[in-house]
PDB file as gemmi writes it, atoms N, CA and C in Angstrom:
CRYST1    1.000    1.000    1.000  90.00  90.00  90.00 P 1                      
ATOM      1  N   MET A   1     -13.358  38.319 -18.569  1.00  0.00           N  
ATOM      2  CA  MET A   1     -14.214  39.043 -19.452  1.00  0.00           C  
ATOM      3  C   MET A   1     -15.237  39.811 -18.626  1.00  0.00           C  
ATOM      4  N   PRO A   2     -15.108  41.090 -18.527  1.00  0.00           N  
ATOM      5  CA  PRO A   2     -16.044  41.864 -17.713  1.00  0.00           C  
ATOM      6  C   PRO A   2     -17.448  41.867 -18.320  1.00  0.00           C  
ATOM      7  N   GLU A   3     -18.420  41.683 -17.442  1.00  0.00           N  
ATOM      8  CA  GLU A   3     -19.813  41.790 -17.831  1.00  0.00           C  
ATOM      9  C   GLU A   3     -20.377  43.011 -17.113  1.00  0.00           C  
ATOM     10  N   ASP A   4     -20.808  43.987 -17.876  1.00  0.00           N  
ATOM     11  CA  ASP A   4     -21.347  45.231 -17.317  1.00  0.00           C  
ATOM     12  C   ASP A   4     -20.355  45.873 -16.361  1.00  0.00           C  
ATOM     13  N   GLY A   5     -19.086  45.792 -16.679  1.00  0.00           N  
ATOM     14  CA  GLY A   5     -18.065  46.422 -15.869  1.00  0.00           C  
ATOM     15  C   GLY A   5     -17.646  45.612 -14.653  1.00  0.00           C  
ATOM     16  N   ILE A   6     -18.173  44.399 -14.485  1.00  0.00           N  
ATOM     17  CA  ILE A   6     -17.833  43.563 -13.329  1.00  0.00           C  
ATOM     18  C   ILE A   6     -17.111  42.317 -13.834  1.00  0.00           C  
ATOM     19  N   LEU A   7     -15.968  42.022 -13.259  1.00  0.00           N  
ATOM     20  CA  LEU A   7     -15.222  40.819 -13.624  1.00  0.00           C  
ATOM     21  C   LEU A   7     -15.744  39.656 -12.794  1.00  0.00           C  
ATOM     22  N   VAL A   8     -16.249  38.621 -13.459  1.00  0.00           N  
ATOM     23  CA  VAL A   8     -16.806  37.458 -12.776  1.00  0.00           C  
ATOM     24  C   VAL A   8     -15.711  36.420 -12.618  1.00  0.00           C  
ATOM     25  N   LEU A   9     -15.396  36.058 -11.366  1.00  0.00           N  
ATOM     26  CA  LEU A   9     -14.377  35.057 -11.076  1.00  0.00           C  
ATOM     27  C   LEU A   9     -15.011  33.908 -10.314  1.00  0.00           C  
ATOM     28  N   SER A  10     -14.483  32.721 -10.544  1.00  0.00           N  
ATOM     29  CA  SER A  10     -14.942  31.560  -9.785  1.00  0.00           C  
ATOM     30  C   SER A  10     -13.970  31.306  -8.642  1.00  0.00           C  
ATOM     31  N   LEU A  11     -14.201  30.219  -7.916  1.00  0.00           N  
ATOM     32  CA  LEU A  11     -13.311  29.876  -6.808  1.00  0.00           C  
ATOM     33  C   LEU A  11     -11.901  29.570  -7.277  1.00  0.00           C  
ATOM     34  N   SER A  12     -11.762  29.121  -8.521  1.00  0.00           N  
ATOM     35  CA  SER A  12     -10.435  28.798  -9.023  1.00  0.00           C  
ATOM     36  C   SER A  12      -9.664  30.050  -9.420  1.00  0.00           C  
ATOM     37  N   GLY A  13     -10.334  31.180  -9.455  1.00  0.00           N  
ATOM     38  CA  GLY A  13      -9.668  32.423  -9.814  1.00  0.00           C  
ATOM     39  C   GLY A  13      -9.657  32.688 -11.301  1.00  0.00           C  
ATOM     40  N   LEU A  14     -10.180  31.771 -12.085  1.00  0.00           N  
ATOM     41  CA  LEU A  14     -10.229  31.946 -13.526  1.00  0.00           C  
ATOM     42  C   LEU A  14     -11.624  32.393 -13.936  1.00  0.00           C  
ATOM     43  N   PRO A  15     -11.710  33.241 -14.961  1.00  0.00           N  
ATOM     44  CA  PRO A  15     -13.025  33.695 -15.400  1.00  0.00           C  
ATOM     45  C   PRO A  15     -13.932  32.530 -15.786  1.00  0.00           C  
ATOM     46  N   ARG A  16     -15.161  32.587 -15.336  1.00  0.00           N  
ATOM     47  CA  ARG A  16     -16.207  31.614 -15.664  1.00  0.00           C  
ATOM     48  C   ARG A  16     -15.838  30.181 -15.294  1.00  0.00           C  
ATOM     49  N   GLY A  17     -15.033  29.978 -14.276  1.00  0.00           N  
ATOM     50  CA  GLY A  17     -14.736  28.635 -13.793  1.00  0.00           C  
ATOM     51  C   GLY A  17     -13.888  27.810 -14.731  1.00  0.00           C  
ATOM     52  N   GLY A  18     -13.113  28.448 -15.602  1.00  0.00           N  
ATOM     53  CA  GLY A  18     -12.261  27.705 -16.520  1.00  0.00           C  
ATOM     54  C   GLY A  18     -11.220  26.901 -15.776  1.00  0.00           C  
ATOM     55  N   MET A  19     -10.799  25.801 -16.370  1.00  0.00           N  
ATOM     56  CA  MET A  19      -9.802  24.950 -15.727  1.00  0.00           C  
ATOM     57  C   MET A  19      -8.457  25.134 -16.400  1.00  0.00           C  
ATOM     58  N   MET A  20      -7.422  25.158 -15.604  1.00  0.00           N  
ATOM     59  CA  MET A  20      -6.081  25.175 -16.157  1.00  0.00           C  
ATOM     60  C   MET A  20      -5.599  23.744 -16.269  1.00  0.00           C  
ATOM     61  N   GLY A  21      -4.911  23.448 -17.340  1.00  0.00           N  
ATOM     62  CA  GLY A  21      -4.297  22.134 -17.439  1.00  0.00           C  
ATOM     63  C   GLY A  21      -5.199  21.089 -18.045  1.00  0.00           C  
ATOM     64  N   GLY A  22      -4.943  19.832 -17.627  1.00  0.00           N  
ATOM     65  CA  GLY A  22      -5.551  18.665 -18.249  1.00  0.00           C  
ATOM     66  C   GLY A  22      -7.020  18.471 -17.971  1.00  0.00           C  
ATOM     67  N   THR A  23      -7.475  17.319 -18.365  1.00  0.00           N  
ATOM     68  CA  THR A  23      -8.890  16.987 -18.224  1.00  0.00           C  
ATOM     69  C   THR A  23      -9.042  15.913 -17.155  1.00  0.00           C  
ATOM     70  N   ARG A  24      -8.965  16.318 -15.932  1.00  0.00           N  
ATOM     71  CA  ARG A  24      -9.130  15.372 -14.833  1.00  0.00           C  
ATOM     72  C   ARG A  24     -10.597  15.237 -14.514  1.00  0.00           C  
ATOM     73  N   GLY A  25     -10.982  14.018 -14.135  1.00  0.00           N  
ATOM     74  CA  GLY A  25     -12.362  13.771 -13.767  1.00  0.00           C  
ATOM     75  C   GLY A  25     -12.633  14.216 -12.344  1.00  0.00           C  
ATOM     76  N   THR A  26     -13.865  14.075 -11.946  1.00  0.00           N  
ATOM     77  CA  THR A  26     -14.227  14.419 -10.587  1.00  0.00           C  
ATOM     78  C   THR A  26     -13.723  13.344  -9.641  1.00  0.00           C  
ATOM     79  N   GLY A  27     -13.820  13.618  -8.355  1.00  0.00           N  
ATOM     80  CA  GLY A  27     -13.373  12.642  -7.366  1.00  0.00           C  
ATOM     81  C   GLY A  27     -14.141  11.342  -7.458  1.00  0.00           C  
ATOM     82  N   MET A  28     -15.439  11.421  -7.752  1.00  0.00           N  
ATOM     83  CA  MET A  28     -16.261  10.214  -7.848  1.00  0.00           C  
ATOM     84  C   MET A  28     -15.845   9.375  -9.048  1.00  0.00           C  
ATOM     85  N   GLN A  29     -15.488  10.009 -10.160  1.00  0.00           N  
ATOM     86  CA  GLN A  29     -15.052   9.258 -11.333  1.00  0.00           C  
ATOM     87  C   GLN A  29     -13.754   8.514 -11.047  1.00  0.00           C  
ATOM     88  N   ARG A  30     -12.836   9.140 -10.329  1.00  0.00           N  
ATOM     89  CA  ARG A  30     -11.584   8.474  -9.984  1.00  0.00           C  
ATOM     90  C   ARG A  30     -11.826   7.337  -9.007  1.00  0.00           C  
ATOM     91  N   TYR A  31     -12.764   7.523  -8.088  1.00  0.00           N  
ATOM     92  CA  TYR A  31     -13.113   6.478  -7.134  1.00  0.00           C  
ATOM     93  C   TYR A  31     -13.699   5.274  -7.866  1.00  0.00           C  
ATOM     94  N   ARG A  32     -14.576   5.522  -8.814  1.00  0.00           N  
ATOM     95  CA  ARG A  32     -15.172   4.417  -9.567  1.00  0.00           C  
ATOM     96  C   ARG A  32     -14.129   3.697 -10.408  1.00  0.00           C  
ATOM     97  N   LEU A  33     -13.207   4.431 -10.999  1.00  0.00           N  
ATOM     98  CA  LEU A  33     -12.136   3.798 -11.772  1.00  0.00           C  
ATOM     99  C   LEU A  33     -11.313   2.890 -10.870  1.00  0.00           C  
ATOM    100  N   PHE A  34     -10.971   3.378  -9.681  1.00  0.00           N  
ATOM    101  CA  PHE A  34     -10.228   2.551  -8.726  1.00  0.00           C  
ATOM    102  C   PHE A  34     -11.009   1.296  -8.369  1.00  0.00           C  
ATOM    103  N   MET A  35     -12.307   1.428  -8.160  1.00  0.00           N  
ATOM    104  CA  MET A  35     -13.125   0.273  -7.796  1.00  0.00           C  
ATOM    105  C   MET A  35     -13.208  -0.733  -8.937  1.00  0.00           C  
ATOM    106  N   TRP A  36     -13.286  -0.266 -10.181  1.00  0.00           N  
ATOM    107  CA  TRP A  36     -13.305  -1.206 -11.318  1.00  0.00           C  
ATOM    108  C   TRP A  36     -11.987  -1.949 -11.427  1.00  0.00           C  
ATOM    109  N   ILE A  37     -10.879  -1.249 -11.183  1.00  0.00           N  
ATOM    110  CA  ILE A  37      -9.567  -1.905 -11.232  1.00  0.00           C  
ATOM    111  C   ILE A  37      -9.464  -2.949 -10.120  1.00  0.00           C  
ATOM    112  N   ALA A  38      -9.895  -2.591  -8.910  1.00  0.00           N  
ATOM    113  CA  ALA A  38      -9.865  -3.540  -7.791  1.00  0.00           C  
ATOM    114  C   ALA A  38     -10.765  -4.736  -8.078  1.00  0.00           C  
ATOM    115  N   THR A  39     -11.931  -4.487  -8.671  1.00  0.00           N  
ATOM    116  CA  THR A  39     -12.848  -5.574  -8.993  1.00  0.00           C  
ATOM    117  C   THR A  39     -12.233  -6.531 -10.013  1.00  0.00           C  
ATOM    118  N   ALA A  40     -11.541  -5.975 -10.999  1.00  0.00           N  
ATOM    119  CA  ALA A  40     -10.881  -6.822 -11.995  1.00  0.00           C  
ATOM    120  C   ALA A  40      -9.790  -7.678 -11.343  1.00  0.00           C  
ATOM    121  N   LEU A  41      -9.043  -7.103 -10.419  1.00  0.00           N  
ATOM    122  CA  LEU A  41      -8.008  -7.868  -9.722  1.00  0.00           C  
ATOM    123  C   LEU A  41      -8.618  -8.952  -8.839  1.00  0.00           C  
ATOM    124  N   TRP A  42      -9.738  -8.633  -8.189  1.00  0.00           N  
ATOM    125  CA  TRP A  42     -10.419  -9.646  -7.372  1.00  0.00           C  
ATOM    126  C   TRP A  42     -10.959 -10.767  -8.252  1.00  0.00           C  
ATOM    127  N   LEU A  43     -11.415 -10.428  -9.441  1.00  0.00           N  
ATOM    128  CA  LEU A  43     -11.907 -11.454 -10.361  1.00  0.00           C  
ATOM    129  C   LEU A  43     -10.775 -12.387 -10.782  1.00  0.00           C  
ATOM    130  N   ILE A  44      -9.602 -11.823 -11.017  1.00  0.00           N  
ATOM    131  CA  ILE A  44      -8.433 -12.650 -11.354  1.00  0.00           C  
ATOM    132  C   ILE A  44      -8.104 -13.589 -10.188  1.00  0.00           C  
ATOM    133  N   ALA A  45      -8.164 -13.069  -8.955  1.00  0.00           N  
ATOM    134  CA  ALA A  45      -7.898 -13.909  -7.784  1.00  0.00           C  
ATOM    135  C   ALA A  45      -8.956 -14.997  -7.641  1.00  0.00           C  
ATOM    136  N   ALA A  46     -10.206 -14.679  -7.947  1.00  0.00           N  
ATOM    137  CA  ALA A  46     -11.270 -15.679  -7.852  1.00  0.00           C  
ATOM    138  C   ALA A  46     -11.089 -16.782  -8.885  1.00  0.00           C  
ATOM    139  N   VAL A  47     -10.730 -16.407 -10.102  1.00  0.00           N  
ATOM    140  CA  VAL A  47     -10.497 -17.412 -11.143  1.00  0.00           C  
ATOM    141  C   VAL A  47      -9.290 -18.274 -10.784  1.00  0.00           C  
ATOM    142  N   ALA A  48      -8.255 -17.652 -10.223  1.00  0.00           N  
ATOM    143  CA  ALA A  48      -7.080 -18.419  -9.797  1.00  0.00           C  
ATOM    144  C   ALA A  48      -7.445 -19.420  -8.704  1.00  0.00           C  
ATOM    145  N   ALA A  49      -8.343 -19.029  -7.786  1.00  0.00           N  
ATOM    146  CA  ALA A  49      -8.779 -19.952  -6.732  1.00  0.00           C  
ATOM    147  C   ALA A  49      -9.606 -21.094  -7.316  1.00  0.00           C  
ATOM    148  N   VAL A  50     -10.404 -20.809  -8.343  1.00  0.00           N  
ATOM    149  CA  VAL A  50     -11.184 -21.863  -8.995  1.00  0.00           C  
ATOM    150  C   VAL A  50     -10.249 -22.843  -9.687  1.00  0.00           C  
ATOM    151  N   VAL A  51      -9.250 -22.321 -10.386  1.00  0.00           N  
ATOM    152  CA  VAL A  51      -8.280 -23.180 -11.072  1.00  0.00           C  
ATOM    153  C   VAL A  51      -7.519 -24.031 -10.059  1.00  0.00           C  
ATOM    154  N   ASP A  52      -7.249 -23.457  -8.910  1.00  0.00           N  
ATOM    155  CA  ASP A  52      -6.533 -24.162  -7.851  1.00  0.00           C  
ATOM    156  C   ASP A  52      -7.442 -25.110  -7.068  1.00  0.00           C  
ATOM    157  N   ARG A  53      -8.714 -25.147  -7.399  1.00  0.00           N  
ATOM    158  CA  ARG A  53      -9.735 -25.977  -6.749  1.00  0.00           C  
ATOM    159  C   ARG A  53      -9.851 -25.676  -5.259  1.00  0.00           C  
ATOM    160  N   ASP A  54      -9.755 -24.395  -4.929  1.00  0.00           N  
ATOM    161  CA  ASP A  54      -9.899 -23.943  -3.548  1.00  0.00           C  
ATOM    162  C   ASP A  54     -11.260 -23.253  -3.425  1.00  0.00           C  
ATOM    163  N   THR A  55     -12.269 -24.033  -3.042  1.00  0.00           N  
ATOM    164  CA  THR A  55     -13.655 -23.584  -3.096  1.00  0.00           C  
ATOM    165  C   THR A  55     -13.930 -22.395  -2.178  1.00  0.00           C  
ATOM    166  N   LEU A  56     -13.490 -22.461  -0.931  1.00  0.00           N  
ATOM    167  CA  LEU A  56     -13.793 -21.376   0.004  1.00  0.00           C  
ATOM    168  C   LEU A  56     -13.123 -20.072  -0.407  1.00  0.00           C  
ATOM    169  N   ASN A  57     -11.881 -20.153  -0.845  1.00  0.00           N  
ATOM    170  CA  ASN A  57     -11.225 -18.940  -1.326  1.00  0.00           C  
ATOM    171  C   ASN A  57     -11.932 -18.377  -2.558  1.00  0.00           C  
ATOM    172  N   ALA A  58     -12.373 -19.244  -3.447  1.00  0.00           N  
ATOM    173  CA  ALA A  58     -13.076 -18.783  -4.644  1.00  0.00           C  
ATOM    174  C   ALA A  58     -14.378 -18.083  -4.270  1.00  0.00           C  
ATOM    175  N   VAL A  59     -15.125 -18.653  -3.324  1.00  0.00           N  
ATOM    176  CA  VAL A  59     -16.375 -18.022  -2.890  1.00  0.00           C  
ATOM    177  C   VAL A  59     -16.098 -16.656  -2.276  1.00  0.00           C  
ATOM    178  N   ALA A  60     -15.063 -16.573  -1.454  1.00  0.00           N  
ATOM    179  CA  ALA A  60     -14.720 -15.298  -0.820  1.00  0.00           C  
ATOM    180  C   ALA A  60     -14.322 -14.257  -1.860  1.00  0.00           C  
ATOM    181  N   TRP A  61     -13.476 -14.633  -2.812  1.00  0.00           N  
ATOM    182  CA  TRP A  61     -13.050 -13.668  -3.824  1.00  0.00           C  
ATOM    183  C   TRP A  61     -14.206 -13.250  -4.721  1.00  0.00           C  
ATOM    184  N   PHE A  62     -15.126 -14.186  -5.028  1.00  0.00           N  
ATOM    185  CA  PHE A  62     -16.299 -13.796  -5.804  1.00  0.00           C  
ATOM    186  C   PHE A  62     -17.215 -12.874  -4.996  1.00  0.00           C  
ATOM    187  N   GLY A  63     -17.197 -12.999  -3.674  1.00  0.00           N  
ATOM    188  CA  GLY A  63     -17.924 -12.041  -2.832  1.00  0.00           C  
ATOM    189  C   GLY A  63     -17.350 -10.645  -2.972  1.00  0.00           C  
ATOM    190  N   PHE A  64     -16.012 -10.546  -2.988  1.00  0.00           N  
ATOM    191  CA  PHE A  64     -15.376  -9.252  -3.222  1.00  0.00           C  
ATOM    192  C   PHE A  64     -15.728  -8.710  -4.606  1.00  0.00           C  
ATOM    193  N   VAL A  65     -15.752  -9.591  -5.606  1.00  0.00           N  
ATOM    194  CA  VAL A  65     -16.094  -9.166  -6.966  1.00  0.00           C  
ATOM    195  C   VAL A  65     -17.511  -8.604  -7.003  1.00  0.00           C  
ATOM    196  N   GLY A  66     -18.446  -9.288  -6.365  1.00  0.00           N  
ATOM    197  CA  GLY A  66     -19.824  -8.813  -6.348  1.00  0.00           C  
ATOM    198  C   GLY A  66     -19.965  -7.470  -5.660  1.00  0.00           C  
ATOM    199  N   ALA A  67     -19.332  -7.327  -4.508  1.00  0.00           N  
ATOM    200  CA  ALA A  67     -19.399  -6.055  -3.783  1.00  0.00           C  
ATOM    201  C   ALA A  67     -18.724  -4.936  -4.577  1.00  0.00           C  
ATOM    202  N   GLY A  68     -17.587  -5.258  -5.198  1.00  0.00           N  
ATOM    203  CA  GLY A  68     -16.894  -4.242  -5.994  1.00  0.00           C  
ATOM    204  C   GLY A  68     -17.690  -3.816  -7.210  1.00  0.00           C  
ATOM    205  N   ALA A  69     -18.329  -4.768  -7.868  1.00  0.00           N  
ATOM    206  CA  ALA A  69     -19.133  -4.434  -9.051  1.00  0.00           C  
ATOM    207  C   ALA A  69     -20.338  -3.579  -8.666  1.00  0.00           C  
ATOM    208  N   LEU A  70     -20.982  -3.913  -7.546  1.00  0.00           N  
ATOM    209  CA  LEU A  70     -22.117  -3.103  -7.096  1.00  0.00           C  
ATOM    210  C   LEU A  70     -21.682  -1.679  -6.763  1.00  0.00           C  
ATOM    211  N   THR A  71     -20.545  -1.550  -6.120  1.00  0.00           N  
ATOM    212  CA  THR A  71     -20.069  -0.228  -5.726  1.00  0.00           C  
ATOM    213  C   THR A  71     -19.585   0.569  -6.923  1.00  0.00           C  
ATOM    214  N   ALA A  72     -18.807  -0.051  -7.789  1.00  0.00           N  
ATOM    215  CA  ALA A  72     -18.232   0.661  -8.927  1.00  0.00           C  
ATOM    216  C   ALA A  72     -19.299   1.084  -9.933  1.00  0.00           C  
ATOM    217  N   SER A  73     -20.358   0.309 -10.061  1.00  0.00           N  
ATOM    218  CA  SER A  73     -21.397   0.655 -11.027  1.00  0.00           C  
ATOM    219  C   SER A  73     -22.289   1.783 -10.539  1.00  0.00           C  
ATOM    220  N   GLY A  74     -22.200   2.111  -9.273  1.00  0.00           N  
ATOM    221  CA  GLY A  74     -23.035   3.178  -8.727  1.00  0.00           C  
ATOM    222  C   GLY A  74     -24.379   2.690  -8.226  1.00  0.00           C  
ATOM    223  N   ALA A  75     -24.607   1.393  -8.271  1.00  0.00           N  
ATOM    224  CA  ALA A  75     -25.894   0.851  -7.820  1.00  0.00           C  
ATOM    225  C   ALA A  75     -26.106   1.087  -6.329  1.00  0.00           C  
ATOM    226  N   THR A  76     -25.030   1.089  -5.553  1.00  0.00           N  
ATOM    227  CA  THR A  76     -25.170   1.289  -4.111  1.00  0.00           C  
ATOM    228  C   THR A  76     -25.556   2.724  -3.773  1.00  0.00           C  
ATOM    229  N   GLU A  77     -25.322   3.659  -4.684  1.00  0.00           N  
ATOM    230  CA  GLU A  77     -25.725   5.045  -4.454  1.00  0.00           C  
ATOM    231  C   GLU A  77     -27.205   5.246  -4.722  1.00  0.00           C  
ATOM    232  N   ARG A  78     -27.792   4.385  -5.527  1.00  0.00           N  
ATOM    233  CA  ARG A  78     -29.196   4.537  -5.905  1.00  0.00           C  
ATOM    234  C   ARG A  78     -30.136   3.705  -5.050  1.00  0.00           C  
ATOM    235  N   SER A  79     -29.624   2.670  -4.397  1.00  0.00           N  
ATOM    236  CA  SER A  79     -30.496   1.763  -3.663  1.00  0.00           C  
ATOM    237  C   SER A  79     -29.880   1.408  -2.317  1.00  0.00           C  
ATOM    238  N   ARG A  80     -30.633   1.624  -1.273  1.00  0.00           N  
ATOM    239  CA  ARG A  80     -30.141   1.298   0.062  1.00  0.00           C  
ATOM    240  C   ARG A  80     -30.009  -0.213   0.229  1.00  0.00           C  
ATOM    241  N   GLY A  81     -30.927  -0.968  -0.359  1.00  0.00           N  
ATOM    242  CA  GLY A  81     -30.871  -2.424  -0.267  1.00  0.00           C  
ATOM    243  C   GLY A  81     -29.614  -2.987  -0.907  1.00  0.00           C  
ATOM    244  N   LEU A  82     -29.235  -2.436  -2.074  1.00  0.00           N  
ATOM    245  CA  LEU A  82     -28.006  -2.898  -2.734  1.00  0.00           C  
ATOM    246  C   LEU A  82     -26.763  -2.474  -1.949  1.00  0.00           C  
ATOM    247  N   ALA A  83     -26.838  -1.331  -1.277  1.00  0.00           N  
ATOM    248  CA  ALA A  83     -25.716  -0.915  -0.428  1.00  0.00           C  
ATOM    249  C   ALA A  83     -25.535  -1.903   0.717  1.00  0.00           C  
ATOM    250  N   TYR A  84     -26.656  -2.328   1.331  1.00  0.00           N  
ATOM    251  CA  TYR A  84     -26.574  -3.318   2.411  1.00  0.00           C  
ATOM    252  C   TYR A  84     -26.081  -4.662   1.885  1.00  0.00           C  
ATOM    253  N   LEU A  85     -26.517  -5.034   0.680  1.00  0.00           N  
ATOM    254  CA  LEU A  85     -26.038  -6.278   0.074  1.00  0.00           C  
ATOM    255  C   LEU A  85     -24.534  -6.231  -0.149  1.00  0.00           C  
ATOM    256  N   SER A  86     -24.040  -5.092  -0.631  1.00  0.00           N  
ATOM    257  CA  SER A  86     -22.605  -4.934  -0.861  1.00  0.00           C  
ATOM    258  C   SER A  86     -21.822  -5.052   0.451  1.00  0.00           C  
ATOM    259  N   ILE A  87     -22.330  -4.434   1.505  1.00  0.00           N  
ATOM    260  CA  ILE A  87     -21.670  -4.520   2.815  1.00  0.00           C  
ATOM    261  C   ILE A  87     -21.690  -5.961   3.325  1.00  0.00           C  
ATOM    262  N   ALA A  88     -22.827  -6.634   3.154  1.00  0.00           N  
ATOM    263  CA  ALA A  88     -22.931  -8.032   3.604  1.00  0.00           C  
ATOM    264  C   ALA A  88     -21.967  -8.929   2.831  1.00  0.00           C  
ATOM    265  N   LEU A  89     -21.829  -8.699   1.525  1.00  0.00           N  
ATOM    266  CA  LEU A  89     -20.879  -9.478   0.729  1.00  0.00           C  
ATOM    267  C   LEU A  89     -19.450  -9.255   1.206  1.00  0.00           C  
ATOM    268  N   LEU A  90     -19.107  -8.011   1.514  1.00  0.00           N  
ATOM    269  CA  LEU A  90     -17.758  -7.714   2.005  1.00  0.00           C  
ATOM    270  C   LEU A  90     -17.497  -8.393   3.349  1.00  0.00           C  
ATOM    271  N   VAL A  91     -18.459  -8.303   4.250  1.00  0.00           N  
ATOM    272  CA  VAL A  91     -18.294  -8.908   5.574  1.00  0.00           C  
ATOM    273  C   VAL A  91     -18.166 -10.422   5.454  1.00  0.00           C  
ATOM    274  N   ALA A  92     -19.012 -11.036   4.626  1.00  0.00           N  
ATOM    275  CA  ALA A  92     -18.952 -12.487   4.446  1.00  0.00           C  
ATOM    276  C   ALA A  92     -17.631 -12.913   3.812  1.00  0.00           C  
ATOM    277  N   ALA A  93     -17.168 -12.157   2.813  1.00  0.00           N  
ATOM    278  CA  ALA A  93     -15.909 -12.508   2.152  1.00  0.00           C  
ATOM    279  C   ALA A  93     -14.733 -12.407   3.108  1.00  0.00           C  
ATOM    280  N   VAL A  94     -14.709 -11.353   3.905  1.00  0.00           N  
ATOM    281  CA  VAL A  94     -13.621 -11.205   4.877  1.00  0.00           C  
ATOM    282  C   VAL A  94     -13.695 -12.317   5.917  1.00  0.00           C  
ATOM    283  N   ALA A  95     -14.899 -12.649   6.368  1.00  0.00           N  
ATOM    284  CA  ALA A  95     -15.049 -13.719   7.361  1.00  0.00           C  
ATOM    285  C   ALA A  95     -14.571 -15.060   6.806  1.00  0.00           C  
ATOM    286  N   ILE A  96     -14.900 -15.353   5.558  1.00  0.00           N  
ATOM    287  CA  ILE A  96     -14.463 -16.615   4.947  1.00  0.00           C  
ATOM    288  C   ILE A  96     -12.943 -16.642   4.810  1.00  0.00           C  
ATOM    289  N   LEU A  97     -12.363 -15.550   4.312  1.00  0.00           N  
ATOM    290  CA  LEU A  97     -10.905 -15.521   4.149  1.00  0.00           C  
ATOM    291  C   LEU A  97     -10.187 -15.620   5.495  1.00  0.00           C  
ATOM    292  N   MET A  98     -10.720 -14.964   6.530  1.00  0.00           N  
ATOM    293  CA  MET A  98     -10.092 -15.041   7.845  1.00  0.00           C  
ATOM    294  C   MET A  98     -10.199 -16.453   8.409  1.00  0.00           C  
ATOM    295  N   SER A  99     -11.357 -17.101   8.217  1.00  0.00           N  
ATOM    296  CA  SER A  99     -11.496 -18.472   8.725  1.00  0.00           C  
ATOM    297  C   SER A  99     -10.581 -19.435   7.993  1.00  0.00           C  
ATOM    298  N   VAL A 100     -10.438 -19.249   6.678  1.00  0.00           N  
ATOM    299  CA  VAL A 100      -9.515 -20.108   5.911  1.00  0.00           C  
ATOM    300  C   VAL A 100      -8.080 -19.880   6.386  1.00  0.00           C  
ATOM    301  N   PHE A 101      -7.731 -18.616   6.628  1.00  0.00           N  
ATOM    302  CA  PHE A 101      -6.382 -18.307   7.084  1.00  0.00           C  
ATOM    303  C   PHE A 101      -6.112 -18.907   8.460  1.00  0.00           C  
ATOM    304  N   LEU A 102      -7.090 -18.806   9.356  1.00  0.00           N  
ATOM    305  CA  LEU A 102      -6.881 -19.292  10.722  1.00  0.00           C  
ATOM    306  C   LEU A 102      -6.874 -20.816  10.813  1.00  0.00           C  
ATOM    307  N   THR A 103      -7.566 -21.503   9.910  1.00  0.00           N  
ATOM    308  CA  THR A 103      -7.598 -22.960   9.980  1.00  0.00           C  
ATOM    309  C   THR A 103      -6.438 -23.617   9.247  1.00  0.00           C  
ATOM    310  N   ASP A 104      -5.786 -22.904   8.364  1.00  0.00           N  
ATOM    311  CA  ASP A 104      -4.648 -23.488   7.620  1.00  0.00           C  
ATOM    312  C   ASP A 104      -3.379 -23.458   8.426  1.00  0.00           C  
TER     313      ASP A 104                                                      
END                                                                             
C-alpha cells in the first residue's frame, strides 16, 4: 500500500511487516515452551525416584525441576540472584546424579 507514492516494505518483503502463514511465536516463547516441557518431564522423574525410595536421585531431579521452573517462568531474566540460584541448582543436581552413577 503506497503512502505518498512510496511503497513501505519490511525485512520480510511484505507491506507493513505482515506475516505469511501460521501464527508462530517468537524464539523466546518456543524456548520457554521447551523448558516447561522439560520441567514437567523432570518432575515425573523426581516423583518416580520418590516412589522408588531413591532419596539422592529424587533430590537431584527436584533440583532440575527448580532450575527449570525458574528459567521457564522468566524469573532468571529479571533477577541476577535467581539466575545464579538456577545455575547452582543445575550444578548441584548434575553433581549428585554423577556421584550416584559413579558409586553404583
